[in-house]
N, C-alpha and C positions, 0 to 999 in steps of 0.2 A: 419418528415416522409413524402416521396413523396405520391401524390395521386395515388391509383391504376389505372390502365387503363382496360377497358372491351371493347371488340369488339361485337357488335351485326350485323349479317349477315342475311338478308332476303331480297328477292326482293318485297316484299308487304310491303307498308308503314305502314299499319293498325297494322302488328305485330310488326314491329319495334317500332311504339310507344307504344304499350301495354308493351313491353319488357323495355323500357326506363322508363315508368311509374312505374314498378316493382321495378326499381332500384332508384328511385328519393330519397329515404332516404339512401342511400349508398354514403360515401364519396370518388367518383370516378370520372374519367374522361371517358365518353361514346363516343365511334366512332361508327359509323356506315357504313355498306358497302351493295350494293344492288346485287352482285354477288361473286362467288368464286375468280375470277381474282381481282377484287376491294379489296376483304379481303386480299388477299396476299400482295398486295402493301402497305396496311395499317399496316399488320402485320410486315413486314419486316422494314418499318419505325419507327413504334411506339412501337413495342415490348410488346403487350397487354399482361396482367397478367391473362386473361381467355377470351375464345372467345365463343359466343352462336351461333350456325350455323345452318341455315336451309339446307334441303335436296335437294330439287328441284329447281334450280334456271336456269335463262338463262347464257349464255356465258360460266360459269364454275359452275359446281353443288358442292353441300356440300362434297360429298365424295371425288372427284377429289382433291377439296382445301385441305382437310384434310390429303390426301395422300402426297400432295406436303409440307405441314406444317411439317408432320412426317417425312419427308425424309430431311428436312433441319437441319444440324447440330445445327445451332442457334435457330430455332424457334420450334423445336421438343419438347421441355420441356413445351410448352404452354398448359394448359389443354383447351380441346376442348368438348363442351357439343353440341351434335347434337338435333335438334329440328325439329321432322318430324311428318307429317301428316300419320296416320294409314292407308295407302292406299294399301300398296302391302306387302304380307307376305314375311320377309326376308329383309326388307329396315335395320331393327335396326342390323341384322347380318352384312350386308353390311357396316354399318355405323361402328360396332366393328371392323371388319377387317380392315378398313382404318385407324384406331389407335384412334379414339375419347375415352375419358374417360366415358362420359355418354351420354344415348339416353334418350329425353323426347318426350312424344306423344302430338301434338296438339289436343284440346286448353290445355296449360298447365296452371293449376292453379298457382296463385301468390306463395301459401306458397311452392308447389314443386320447383319452378322456383329458388326461393331464396334459399331453403334448399340445392339443388344440387350445387348450385354456391357456396355456404357458405363450402362446402367439400374443396374447392380450393383456395377460396379467404375468409380469415376469417373476414374482416371487411363489409362484406355485410350485411346490416342492414334488419333483417326479420322482425322488427317491423313497425306497421304502425299507423298513428294517424286516430282515430275514432272520429266522430262528432256526437253530439246528434241531434237527428231528429225525431219529431213526425209527421207522415203522414200515411195517408192510403196506403195499399200496396194490390194490387190484384194478387193472388196467383193460380197457375193452377198446379196439380200433376195428376197422374194417378187414383187417387181416386175421383176427382172432383175438384171444383174451391170453394175458399173462400177468405176471406178478413182478413188482419191482420192489426196491428199498428206497424209501425217502431218506435225503440229506438234509435240505432245509426247506423251510415253509414261509409264506408270508400269506396276507389275506387274498392276494391276488395270483399266486402260482406257487409251484413247488418243483424242487429239483428231485429226480429220479435217478439213483443207480442203476443202469442196465445196458445190456448190449443187445436188447432188441432191436432188431431193425423198423426205424421209423424215419419219417421224412421231415423237414420243416414244413409247417402249415398243416400237417395232417392232424384230423379230428380224433380225440382221444376221451374217453368217458372214464373217470377214476372213483375210487372209494376206498376210504380207510379209517381206521379207528384210532381216535386220540387218546393218549395215555392219562392217567390220573382221574379215571372214571367220567371223562367228558363224553358227549354222545359223539356217535360216529358222523363221519362226513360221507354222505352218499351221492352217486349220480351226478357228480360234477362233470359238464361238459367243457372241454378246453381245447386247446391246439398245441401241437409241439412247437416251442417259439424258438428253440436253438438246440444244436447238436453238439455233443461234446465226445464224440465216438472215434474221431478219425485219428490218424497219427501223422504229426503230432497233434495232441488234443488242441482245442482253442483254449482251454484254461486247464493247465496240467496239475493245479493244486486241487481239482475237483475229480473224484473219479469218473470213469467212463459212463456217461449217460446222456441226459436230455432234460432240458427245463420245459415245464408245461405253464402254460398260461390259462388262468381259469377264465372263462367268456360268458357262462351261465351255470348258476348255482342255487339251488332252491333255498327259499327263506329259512328252513329249518337248519339246514347246513351251515349257510352263511352266518348264522347268529351263534351256531356251536363253534364254528371256527373264530368268530370274533371274541367271543367270550373265553375261549381258550387262551387265544394270543394275549389278551388283556390281563388275564388273571395270574398269570406266571406258572400256571400248572406245568406248561411244558419243561420247566426246570426239573419237574421230579420225574420225568421220563427216564427209563433205563434202557440201556442199549438192548436191540434186540438182534437175535441172529439173523444172517440172510435166509431167504427161503428154503426149506430144507431139501428140496428137490434138486437143488445145485448149488453147492457150497462154494465154488469157484465162481459161478456167474448166476446172479440173482435175478438175470434177465429171462432164463429160459422158460420157455411157455409152458404155463400149467393147465391149460385147457383149449387147444386150438380148435376154433370152429371150421366146419366143412371139413372134417377128417385130417 
């Protein structure tokens, strides 16, 4: 069976790299374009099976490009997923009017990006390898700051051993050091994806804690995390003790804000 073809269109290299990383487990040939005009040329030449396209780009924007694609008798059947910043009211409607199949709002979580793509390209792999890693993680929420211990890590999320009170969907900013001399990962914005603190726990094989899905990560931290996961340096990491302020419960707050 021939490999699927996916075209990613965005004028910012950072977003192209994030989307390519989301698709790294998918058996597909990935093409990239920096504007709508370039996207049209690649689409006519390669006939991709799926297109993810940014809205605001120089030379030709995403809406204009989508209209050209849908007006072409050969290219009109290619599914187009528009990826837009929630900047102006009515942008999503304009994208729909141009003929796209779906609209995603930046920053796009990996889960949503792949789930939407999977609707139109069934061999998109939504699984992601997770690596065991025990390191102290500094967390910030609207309730205050606390420290937790990581259990496993992937490019798009982390599981934290903690009994700190959090709720699904709650925003959290985390920072942590990578072992093996790798740069630190700082200021990653995420959300609490699931809880494993209740009794009985949803996953008894995991310690009490919660999973965090990364939503927005700066380019330096994203690159450090990618290189760390790909290099195998994680295998050199040694076990760390739980935060010293509470040996029994690694989630005890270390710096509550607001007293």
